[in-house]
C-alpha positions in Angstrom: 12.9 12.7 5.9 16.8 12.2 4.7 18.8 9.3 5.0 19.7 10.0 8.5 16.2 10.0 9.6 15.5 6.9 8.1 18.2 5.0 9.8 17.3 6.0 13.3 16.2 3.1 15.4 13.4 5.3 16.5 11.9 5.8 12.8 12.5 2.4 12.1 10.5 1.1 14.9 7.9 3.6 13.9 7.8 2.3 10.2 7.7 -1.4 11.6 4.7 -0.6 13.9 3.2 1.2 10.9 3.5 -2.0 8.7 2.1 -4.3 11.4 -0.8 -2.1 12.1 -1.8 -1.9 8.3 -1.3 -5.6 7.7 -3.7 -6.3 10.7 -6.1 -4.1 9.6 -5.8 -5.7 6.0 -6.4 -9.1 7.2 -9.2 -8.1 9.1 -10.8 -6.3 6.2 -10.2 -9.3 3.8 -11.9 -11.7 6.3 -14.7 -9.6 7.3 -15.7 -7.6 4.1 -14.8 -10.6 1.5 -14.6 -13.8 3.5 -11.0 -14.2 2.1 -8.7 -15.5 4.7 -4.9 -14.7 4.9 -3.1 -17.9 4.9 0.6 -16.6 5.2 2.0 -13.2 5.8 5.7 -12.5 5.1 7.4 -9.2 6.0 10.6 -7.8 4.5 11.4 -5.1 7.2 15.3 -4.4 6.3 14.5 -1.4 4.3 15.3 -2.8 0.7 16.0 -0.7 -2.1 13.8 -2.3 -4.8 10.5 -3.5 -5.1 8.4 -5.1 -7.8 4.8 -4.1 -8.4 2.2 -6.7 -9.2 -0.1 -5.8 -12.2 -2.5 -3.7 -10.5 -1.4 -0.9 -7.6 -3.4 1.5 -5.8 -1.5 3.9 -3.1 -2.2 6.7 -1.0 0.4 9.0 0.8 0.1 9.2 4.7 1.5 12.6 6.1 2.4 13.3 9.8 5.3 12.0 11.7 6.6 9.8 9.2 5.7 10.9 5.5 5.0 7.6 3.7 3.7 6.2 0.4 1.5 3.1 1.2 1.1 1.1 -1.9 -1.1 -2.0 -2.1 -0.2 -4.2 -5.2 -2.8 -6.9 -6.1 -2.3 -9.9 -8.3 -4.7 -10.2 -11.1 -6.5 -13.3 -9.4 -7.0 -11.7 -6.0 -8.3 -8.2 -7.4 -10.8 -9.9 -9.8 -11.9 -12.0 -6.8 -12.3 -9.0 -4.5 -14.0 -7.0 -7.5 -16.7 -9.8 -7.6 -17.1 -9.7 -4.2 -17.7 -6.1 -4.0 -20.1 -5.9 -7.1 -22.1 -9.1 -6.4 -25.3 -7.0 -6.1 -24.4 -4.7 -8.8 -25.7 -5.3 -12.5 -23.1 -3.9 -14.9 -22.0 -4.4 -18.4 -19.0 -6.6 -18.9 -17.0 -4.1 -20.5 -17.4 -1.9 -17.3 -15.5 -4.4 -15.2 -12.1 -2.7 -15.3 -13.7 0.4 -13.9 -14.8 -1.5 -10.9 -11.4 -3.3 -10.6 -10.1 0.2 -10.4 -12.6 1.3 -7.8 -12.1 -1.8 -5.7 -8.5 -1.3 -5.4 -8.7 2.4 -4.6 -11.4 1.8 -2.1 -9.5 -1.1 -0.5 -6.5 0.8 0.2 -8.3 3.8 1.5 -10.4 1.8 3.8 -7.7 -0.5 5.3 -5.3 2.8 5.6 -7.9 5.0 6.9 -8.8 2.4 9.5 -5.2 2.2 10.8 -4.7 5.9 11.1 -6.2 6.3 14.4 -3.5 3.7 15.8 -0.8 5.5 13.8 -1.2 8.9 14.6 1.0 10.3 17.5 -0.9 11.8 20.5 -2.5 15.2 19.7 -1.1 15.3 16.4 -2.9 14.8 12.8 -2.2 12.5 10.1 -3.3 13.5 6.6 -4.1 10.8 3.7 -4.4 11.6 0.1 -7.1 10.2 -2.1 -5.7 6.8 -3.6 -4.2 6.7 -7.0 -4.1 3.6 -9.1 -1.7 2.4 -11.8 -1.6 -0.6 -13.9 1.2 -2.8 -14.9 4.1 -4.8 -13.5 7.3 -2.9 -12.6 10.4 -2.8 -10.7 10.9 0.3 -8.7 14.5 1.1 -7.7 15.6 3.7 -5.1 18.9 4.7 -4.0 21.0 5.2 -0.6 18.4 7.8 0.6 15.2 5.7 -0.1 13.6 2.7 1.6 11.1 0.1 0.9 9.3 -1.9 3.7 7.1 -4.7 2.7 4.5 -7.3 3.5 3.1 -10.1 1.3 -0.4 -11.6 2.2 -1.3 -14.8 0.6 -4.8 -16.0 0.2 -6.4 -18.9 -1.8 -7.5 -16.3 -4.5 -3.6 -14.9 -4.9 -1.3 -12.4 -3.2 -1.3 -8.8 -2.4 1.9 -6.8 -1.3 1.8 -3.9 0.9 4.7 -1.6 0.6 5.8 1.4 2.6 8.1 3.9 0.5 10.0 6.5 2.1 10.7 9.3 1.7 7.6 10.4 -0.4 9.4 13.2 -2.0 11.8 10.8 -3.8 8.8 9.3 -5.9 6.3 10.7 -8.4 2.5 10.2 -8.7 3.2 7.0 -10.7 5.7 5.7 -8.2 8.7 6.2 -10.4 11.8 7.0 -8.4 12.8 10.6 -9.2 15.2 11.4 -6.6 16.0 14.7 -5.0 15.5 17.9 -7.1 13.9 16.2 -9.9 10.1 17.7 -11.0 7.2 15.7 -10.1 
């Protein structure tokens, strides 16, 4: 999807719908699965050219009418809380906690986006979803005039989570680094 396609009103409308659907499923998931209420949700739907990832980010690629990378970026306190909620009935060694953190992040994004796909697929079309990938470390991702980022920040009593949509997917590698057009991935 090139710059012209990103800037069409129909594409922006579809991306906004995608963000609202995923955000609603995220709020429902947090409330129902972890008893974590979202206190505030702020959107940045202007299609910025930069985002800042939190310490842990898990993401999937959604293919279909709009190929999009969907990244869930967690602050340390929230992902630790979610991990404790999901592992409450599991006995494990303390040094295994990081493995469960990574699994929790991946399962969270996979479940939320997976539940959203039925509402996001156009009639009689399929939507593909890649397995989740997880990266560690805060970092800024800057794009150029051919890329866009759309974001929502969900605030809970345990911390924040950003949901970022990155388009088009071919401009980013599997660590969410901007590679631009024609660069190896």
